[in-house]
N, C-alpha and C positions, 0 to 999 in steps of 0.2 A: 191629318195625322192618325186620328182615331180610325178612320175608314181604312187607311193603309194597313194598320195593325190588324184589323179585323180580316182584311183580305189575306194577309199573310197566314193568320191562324186557320181561317177556313180552308185555304188551299192546302195547308199541311195535313188537316184532318181528312180531306177528300183523298189526298195522295196516299196517306196511311191506309185508308180502307181499300183503295184500289190495289196497293201493293200487297196487303195482308190477305185479302179475300179474292183477288183476281177479278173483281167486278162488283158493281153495286155502289161503290163510293161516289160515283158521279151523280147519283140520285140526291146526294146532299148539296150539290153545287147550286141547283136552282133555288131551293129555299134559302140557302145562305146568301145568295146574290139579292134575293128579294127583301128578306127581313133584316139582314145585317148591313147590306151595302146600298139598300134603297133602289134597286133596279125594278123596272116594271116587269110583270110576267113575260111579256113579248121580248123585251131586251135581255131578260135573264136567260131565256131559252137560247137566244143567239150566242150570248157570251158563254153559256155552258157548252155549246157545241165547239166553240174555239178551245175551251179548256179540255174537253173530252178528246178532241183531235190531237192536241199537243201531248197529253199524258198517254194516250193510247199508242201513239207512234213511238214514244220512248219505251213504253213496256213492251211493245211489239218487237223492237230491236233486241231487247234482252231475251225474250222467249225464243226468237228466231235463232239467236246464237246458241241456245241450248237445244235446238232441234225440236221445239214443241209446236211448230206451226205447220199445218198441212195446207200448202198454198193452193193447190188445184181445187180441192173440196171447198176451202174457205172462199176462194174467188168466185166459184159457182154459186155458193150460198149468198155471198155479198151481192152478186149481180142481180139477184132476184129482188133485193131491197133497195137498189140505187134509185130507180124511178119512183117508187112509193115514197122514199125519203125526200126526193126533190119536190114532188107534188105536195106532200104534207108540209114541208118547210115553207113553200109559198102560201099554202092555205092558212097556216098558223097566224100569219100577220093580220088576217081578216077575222079572227075569232075573238069574242069578248074576253077580257082578262079574267073574269070570274069562271068562264068555261075552262080556260087553260089551268087555272089554279085547281078547280075541282078534279079535272082529269089528271093532273100531276099527283094530287093527294091520293087518288085511287091507285095509281101506278106505284107510288111509294108504299102504300099499304100492301099491295100484291107482292112487291119485292120482299118486304118484311116477312110476310107469311111464308113465302117460299124458302127464305133463310131459316125459319124456325122448324121447317120440315126436315126429315132425315135426308142425308146427301143422296143425290142421284147416282145410280149405277147404270152402266151400259147394258142394254138389252142384248140378248143372244142374237147373232147375225143370221139366224136361220131364215128369217123372212126377208133379208136384204134391205137395202135402202130404198125408200119410196120417193122418187124424184118430185112427184106432185106435192107431197107433204113437205119435203125439204124446201121447195120453192115457196109454198104458202107461209112456212115459218120465216123464211128470209124476207118476204114481202111485209109480213106483220111487224117484223123487227125494224125494217126500214121506215115504215109509217110511224112507229113510236119514236124513233130517233128524230125524224124530221119535224113531227108535231110538237114534241115536248123537250127537245134538246137533251135527252139523256142517252148515254151510250148503249144501254140495254144489255150489259154484260150479265145481269141477273137473269135475263131471259135467254140470251144467246148461248150461254154455257149449258143449261139443261136441254135446250133444243138440239144442240150438237151431240150431246150424250145420248138422248132418247131417240132422235130422228136419224142421226148418222152413225150412232153407236161408237162415238169417239171415247177414248180414255179421257179421264178427267184433265190430266195435265195438257193433253193435245187440245182438248175443248177450250181450256182457259187461253192458251196461246193463240189458237185460231180465231177465237171470238174477238180478239184485239184487231185482227185484220178486217173482220166484218164491221166492227164499230168504227174503225177509221174510215173505211169506204163510205158508210152511210152518213157519217158526220160531214165528210167533205162534200157529198152530193147535196146534202141539206143546206150547207153553207153557201154553195154555188147559187142557190135561189134566193139567198138573203143578202146579196151584195149591197143592196140599198140600205140595209139596217146595220151592217157591221161598222159603218162610219160613225154611228151614234154610240158605239161601245166605248166605255171609259177605260182606255188602255192603261192609264195610270194605275188603275185598280186590278185590271185583268192580267197584266204583265206579272206583277208580284204574286198573284193568285196562282198563275201557271207555274212560276218558278218554284214556289214551295210545294205545289202539288207533285211536281216531278221529283223533287228531293224527298218528299214524304213517301212517294211510291217505292223508292229504293230502301227507305228505312222500314217500310211496311213488310217487305220481303224478309228482312232480318227478324222482325217481330214474329212473323208467321212461323219461323223456324224454332221459336222458343215457346210460343203459346199455341195451344190446340186450336185448329181452325173452327171446330164446332163451338168452342167457347167464345171466340171472337165474333162469330156469326150471330150467336144469341144476343150478345151485348149490342151489336150493331142493329139487329132487327128491332130490339126494344126502342132504341133511339129513333129509328125510322118510323116506327108506329106512332111515336109521340109527335114527330114532325108532321106526319100525315093528318093526325087528329087536329093539330094546330091549324094547318092549312085548310082543312075542311070547315073548321069553325070560322076562320077568317073569310072564306068565300061565301058562306051563307048568312053572314051578319052584315 
């Protein structure tokens, strides 16, 4: 019963962050699964991908209805990351747990640092879009998703803004399409590990995450985004420090 309550609370927090900030909340899913629910790093990344896929699909539907998804550009960006996501997903099962924990702590810290920086603004389009750079960014994001089980919204959004010169609202909506595609590709290579996932905990986690995402959108309308980002970044830095200490001891 205690584990179920923790799963419900953790899912709600992840969903709130995703809904309020448009990305980054899924970075909390893996440490919550490991330290609150007792998952191993390998099973936590698989479970996180399931959670990310479900919540991203829900949020994608909402953003698509609002016209904030650029399907063609998003599909091209996602296509570059599908193969890396699948390969990284298969490779992650063979990596030591300490390596996965260290890598995740580094990504969590990077996410926090990016959130503490001023918001990205689109570059002028005088130079046009560079297909090679866009493909490289898509491949890097796919690798990250497959290896660590995170959606990568905290990297996808700035990449779409700076590389493809998207407006922020379009970048947030389109990033959900990319995250969903990469997560599904990685899950396809983990078919043998999804059977070991504790669905009695993951199901409620997903349910409250989806509900929390809708509430997060309402919170974002009342509280300034920079203030929310600073709070979340501080929490994320603390999580990264804890995971780093746990991995090296």
